[in-house]
DRENKOL-568507 format. One record per residue (C-alpha): residue in three letters; y, z, x. Coordinates in steps of 0.02 Angstrom, whole numbers, plus 50000, padded with zeros to 5 digits. Each point is the difference from the previous one (the first is absolute). Layout:
! DRENKOL-568507
  aa     y     z     x
 ALA     Y     Z     X
...
This chain:
! DRENKOL-568507
  aa     y     z     x
 MET 50498 54218 55406
 TYR 50167 49946 49930
 TYR 50108 50135 50047
 VAL 49876 50084 50152
 GLU 49955 49840 50088
 ASP 50155 49894 49925
 LEU 49896 49864 49934
 THR 50060 49865 49886
 LEU 49938 50010 49822
 GLU 49892 49859 50015
 ASP 49921 50071 50156
 VAL 49967 50170 49902
 GLY 49938 49892 49873
 ALA 49890 49904 50119
 ARG 49920 50156 50087
 MET 49960 50072 49836
 GLY 49918 49844 49933
 LEU 50095 49979 49857
 ALA 50005 49813 49917
 SER 50177 50010 49938
 GLY 50059 50063 50172
 ARG 50181 50050 50004
 LYS 50018 50037 49807
 ARG 49867 50115 49981
 ALA 50032 50083 50171
 SER 50183 50017 49910
 ARG 49945 50095 49863
 LEU 49881 50110 50104
 VAL 50149 50059 50120
 ILE 50113 50037 49841
 THR 49849 50084 49916
 GLY 49979 50120 50161
 LEU 50181 50032 50014
 ASN 50027 50047 49820
 ARG 49835 50118 50028
 ILE 50074 50084 50153
 ALA 50171 50019 49898
 ALA 49904 50085 49863
 VAL 49933 50117 50114
 PHE 50168 50052 50079
 ALA 50076 50019 49827
 ARG 49864 50113 49941
 TRP 50030 50101 50168
 ASN 50173 50013 49946
 TYR 50090 49969 50163
 GLY 50150 49923 49926
 GLU 50108 49854 50049
 VAL 50170 50050 50091
 THR 50125 49863 49950
 LYS 50121 49941 50117
 ALA 50131 50095 49927
 GLN 49905 50159 50035
 GLN 49977 49959 50182
 TRP 50175 49976 50022
 ALA 50060 50141 49914
 ASP 49858 50103 50105
 ALA 50063 49921 50169
 THR 50184 50032 49975
 LYS 49984 50182 49945
 THR 50095 50108 50116
 GLU 49931 50158 50066
 GLU 50109 50104 49872
 GLU 49925 49908 49851
 SER 49812 50013 50071
 ARG 50013 50198 50007
């Protein structure tokens, strides 16, 4: 709801019926993001740094071969 419906954390908490609203919703969002990150880490996608992106983008045709 926070990312897809662009709701505030207060609104997310209210829709979920959380008494502590924003604080609890914030913890749930962070927990969810950490779980998603853990899945991607297990899949070993790896992260590309900005330096790697720049190096790849600026390679000449000759270097690519």
